[in-house]
C-alpha angles and dihedrals in degrees: 000000000000093000142319108322094357111112126207117262091026093133102034125120108257123203121185119205107204112229111238115145109066096232106070094264094301105104125109114165145098120234117203124171095173096267103042128046118194126184116209106193107155093132092052091046089054092050093046093051094050092048089050092052098045097076090042093066107287091099090060098042116133093194128028137170122195109201139163144172127233108328086007089054088051088051091059090062090056099042105031099099092039090053091052092053091061094058130074114282091240094053121110102237122177138160137221132195119200114194090340100113096104111183127226093226141139123258125234089275089055092247124135093234096156093043092055090048092052093047092053091046093050090049096045095049099036091240101151096081089057097050123102106289095211087058098043092049090055104046124073087219104044093188089070087074086081086076112084094225091068099042099040095085091058096054110103099183115091109269138197123199117204112182143139114241085220096043104182096217091055091042091054100036109023105030099029109014117172090256090062096047106044093156096048098242089149098046097101093042091051091054097044127014089208088065094057117114120235092258090051091049089051090055091049091050089052089052089053091051090050090054093048092047090051091050095044097096090050091047093051105034107029104096094182098037130101136201141192109181110170133178099239123124095239144117116212116008104174099067099065122065092219092062096034106049120349131119089257098038119132113279140191116199087354091300123124123220090253092053093047093050092046093050089051098043095048093039093236095141143338107292113193110129123179120181129223115255125278130309096025099084110085093178094069126123102206104210104190122171117229124221119279112292090044096048095136096055121100136176109249092352126158138187118302116241137168139181137220140175139166127251104141095217095066129062136180115190115194121199 
């Protein structure tokens, strides 16, 4: 914090990279089935954007933060070290993933739905050659390095993980995908955590524990890493001002997300915050998507806002 009511990063340049490729800027392949020809060029798009930004000030930045939400957060795991290599050696370069820590876990039917999806994605878009080589040379199934939990240990640039332990995208698509709930037993629970039955809550608590167990080595051994793992039913909490830095924003140990990230980035204090389990956190904004037809509705949602300013020595790239 720079002062009372003045958040960190308030006057940084902010550049948004619009997500467009379906594989977190890692694809590089051509698909041709005889009638349709598709070009997957996420990796080349990433490289082109960075090379475009370097002469515009990024190449002289003294401080930089590569961040992203959801698939953009996943992209930061795959491009963090590469991003750092483009900047001066004396620059402070760090990375942040918001809601990008997608788990390689089983669904409620004990199927690896997300794993099979990732495998098909990596194959379709030719992603494997662009994954972390230290990771792919270690795993028997190299395509699993698309999952953050396998590549995180090989990232050398300081890293911050912002995630809900009950991330609603993973709840709805990894833990309880439609294929695992054909009769809609989870429909009410998906729309409102208060409507979940005790057995459903137990499954959600087990999912939280799986996430915390997966992050445990990072939490213990990463001296330069940071974390904010809260117990809100949400997906992406850094994009909106009311979850980032408002009087009623989500908190852990009375610290907002903005304060936790600032403490970590500027090395003011250790910043690894892990929330108590649902339903203990009364500061949560539960941002739950409704079914199609009501896609713009949210529980406890407010207006989206963002900020930007222009000192040339600082940059925040958002995937």
